N, C-alpha and C positions, 0 to 999 in steps of 0.2 A: 716339216711335218705337212703332209698333204691335207686337203680339206676333208677327205674321207676319213683319214686317221683322226683328225681333230674331232669330227662328229662322233666317231665311234667311242673315243675316250670320254667325250662329254656325255654321251648316252649312258655309258656305264656309271659315271660319277652321278648322273641324275637319278638313276634307279637306286643306287646304294644310299644316296641322300634321302630319297623318298622313304625308304624303309626305316631310316633313322628318325625321320620327322613324323611319320604317321602316328605313333603313340602319344605325341606331345599334346596335352590338353584334352584328351578324350575322356568323356564321362560315360560310364556304363549305365545300363538300366538299373542295376543293383545300387549304384551310387545315388540315383535319383529316387529310389523306391517306387519305380513305375515300370514294373515288369509286364510286358505284353505276353498274353497267353500263347504258347507255342514257340517262343523264342528263348534263346539262352540269356542268362542273367548278365553275361559279359558282353552282350551286343551293345554297340555304341548308340547313344541317344542322338547326337548330332556328329556327323563325321567331318564337316567343313572341308570337303575335298578340294574345293576351289582355292581356298586360302592356303591349304597345305601344298597344292601344286605350285602356287605362286611363290611361297616361301622356299620350296624345294628348288625352283628355278633360280631364285636369287642366290641361295647358298651354294648350289652347284656351279653357278657362274663364277663365284668368288674362288671356289676350290679349283676350278679349271683354269682360271687366270693365274693362280699361284703355280699350278703345274706347268702351264705354258711358258711363264716367265723363267722358271727354274730350268726347263729343258731347252728352250729356244734361245733365251738371252744369255743365261749363265752356262749352258752346255752340260748341265749335270744329268746323269743317267744312272741306271743300276750298276753300270760298270765303274762308276765313280765311288761306290761304296767299298771300303777296304774289305779284303777277304779275311774271314775268320779261320776258315779251314785251309790248311796249306795245300798247294798243288803238288801232287805226286806224279812225277813223270817216269 
């Protein structure tokens, strides 16, 4: 795997992980009964984006490490998955 391919895979894993981690621990204005005039009730009170970016980086590094080991060390790929649909020639 080239360095560019590894970076591209890590980038995709990072963004998917970010969207999975963003809603964790978010309190809305409606939860705190402190709704600011002109905003939605579902607007977050504190987003903690720095902590979420750090957590996203750590989780995505673990996921990428698992991906790298399975593809580079063990040589598994999508072709290793057995076919469910028969091949018609």
